[in-house]
C-alpha positions in Angstrom: 104.2 -27.5 19.3 101.3 -26.9 21.7 101.9 -27.4 25.4 99.4 -29.2 27.7 98.0 -25.9 29.0 97.5 -24.6 25.5 95.7 -27.8 24.4 93.5 -27.7 27.5 92.6 -24.0 26.7 91.7 -24.9 23.1 89.7 -27.9 24.1 87.7 -25.7 26.5 87.0 -23.2 23.7 85.9 -26.0 21.3 83.6 -27.7 23.9 80.6 -25.6 22.8 81.6 -25.4 19.1 79.7 -27.4 16.5 81.7 -29.2 13.8 82.5 -26.8 11.0 83.7 -29.3 8.4 82.6 -32.9 7.7 84.6 -35.6 6.0 82.6 -38.3 4.2 83.1 -40.8 1.5 85.0 -38.4 -0.8 88.0 -38.7 1.5 90.9 -36.3 1.8 90.5 -34.4 -1.4 92.2 -31.1 -2.3 88.8 -29.3 -1.9 88.6 -30.7 1.7 92.1 -29.5 2.5 91.5 -26.1 1.0 88.3 -25.7 3.0 90.0 -26.6 6.3 92.9 -24.2 5.5 90.5 -21.3 4.8 88.5 -22.1 7.9 91.7 -22.2 10.0 92.8 -18.8 8.6 89.5 -17.2 9.5 88.9 -18.9 12.9 92.2 -20.4 14.0 90.3 -23.3 15.6 88.2 -25.8 13.6 86.3 -28.9 14.6 86.1 -31.6 12.0 83.6 -34.4 12.1 84.2 -37.7 10.4 81.0 -39.3 9.0 80.4 -43.0 9.2 81.1 -43.3 5.5 84.6 -41.9 5.8 87.3 -44.6 5.3 90.0 -42.7 7.2 90.4 -42.7 11.0 90.5 -39.5 13.0 94.2 -40.0 13.7 95.0 -40.4 10.0 93.0 -37.2 9.1 94.7 -35.2 11.8 98.2 -36.4 10.8 97.5 -35.7 7.1 96.2 -32.2 7.7 99.1 -31.4 10.0 101.5 -32.5 7.2 99.6 -30.7 4.4 98.7 -27.4 6.0 101.7 -25.4 7.2 101.5 -24.6 10.9 98.4 -26.7 11.5 98.4 -28.8 14.7 96.0 -31.3 16.2 94.7 -30.0 19.5 92.5 -33.0 20.2 91.2 -36.3 18.7 88.1 -37.7 20.4 85.7 -40.2 18.9 85.2 -39.3 15.3 86.1 -35.7 15.8 89.3 -33.9 15.2 90.2 -30.4 16.6 92.7 -28.5 14.5 94.5 -25.2 15.4 96.7 -22.9 13.4 97.7 -19.3 14.1 96.1 -16.9 11.6 98.5 -15.0 9.3 96.4 -11.8 9.3 96.4 -9.8 12.5 92.6 -9.1 12.3 91.9 -12.9 12.7 94.3 -13.5 15.6 92.0 -13.7 18.6 92.7 -17.1 20.0 96.5 -17.1 19.2 97.1 -14.1 21.4 95.6 -16.0 24.4 97.4 -19.3 23.4 100.7 -17.5 23.2 100.2 -16.1 26.8 99.9 -19.7 28.1 103.0 -20.9 26.3 
């Protein structure tokens, strides 16, 4: 579980990020979940944009991804954007998680 300081740090890092993944009318498919999981493994922090055609709400998407992807957590939900965080399993990709652990 992320603390307030950790979430604030992740939000500050995501402020300049562009959405990496978009969710549209196809909904929460296996391909979408796999894409988010791979992006989380490589980057640890992923911004997901929900298009106007998406039937799900950002809260539903965040909760679904947190249940489906082991270790994934919602760092922020604002408007039609969801910010997801997960510590990478490979040490070479663990850049943000080192700084997040210091704040915890």
